[in-house]
C-alpha angles and dihedrals in degrees: 000000000000091000092052088050090050092053089048092057093047089054092049098046123063116240113281093013115126115259101249093184092054093047093045090056089050092052089048090054090048090051090052090050089051091052092048091053091051091238102119090112092056100040128082120199109211120214111235123240133184096232140024131053123353111289119201120192095240139015116198114203109221129199111274094039094286121144126210119205122218125190119197100182099100109150107245105157093096090055092050090052089049091052093052094041112113092193113078092212092053087048092052092048094048089048089051089049090048092053094048091050093051089045089053092047090051091053092047092046093048089051092056093069091208090181090069093059095041103055127213093032138139110257096254141069128222117235107202118209110188096227144019089245096064091055092043092050092051091047091051089064098030112030091176093059095104093051089050093047090051091049089053091047094248121137114209109216130182119195090269093053095041090053089051092050092045090047090055089050090048091052088052091053090049089053091047088052093050091051090046091051090045089057091047092048090048090052091047090047093051090048092048091049092052089048092051089047092052090047091051089051089051092045091051089052091053089050089052089047090053095047089051090049090049091054091047089051094049089049089050091050092050092049089047091053095044102044109015106039099050090057091046090053089053090059088054094050089051091053098255092115113145128222095263122073115241112242130197118230114235126237118250108236098174115097126197117269117253118242111242111218114193122190 
């Protein structure tokens, strides 16, 4: 079934034109990997265009403002043909073709120097192959492919390795969030401490006000007992007592509690 689909694509695309169906499938697989790694919020898929600046398939935002470029346009059609080949000679030839195309793509990708356009960025670009079998097939015909890729500053990544890479980036983002939250919490704590200190000062002022009011009240009671009550009692002695009994206001002995501030 894969072979039939491949023939269909070859009829639809003109000779030498990139296989958009194949690359669309690879981009979809890359998007699935990003989702599995929990990095959707930190990854930007770039729409491709024919001309203009360099356009990778995916830009991963890393902690610290760094950007990691991922290319998902690895040529895989020759491998699919090898996998469907019944003849061993044809299979071997297609695997060699697959290795040659991957090698050529590595060279072209390394020459683009993506890290110069996406600053700040690590000085390498990730070449995503949508399955371990595509990398294994290329290495079968060209065992030195990984060394060549490293020399060209290209990191070959299958879904498993790309997930590991993105998981590491996600952990970095989580640590940055923790550090950012710790800073926010510290700022909120300092602000709350200052508000509590101001409230304590105001409460202390209220306490001193109550104490002064208490003193003034007791002074008024003393003055009432010494200057007002004696005259009122004289009225009662002279028969001018009213209907209501004359009561004596009591002295307030309770004082406001001091606020204890401990350093």
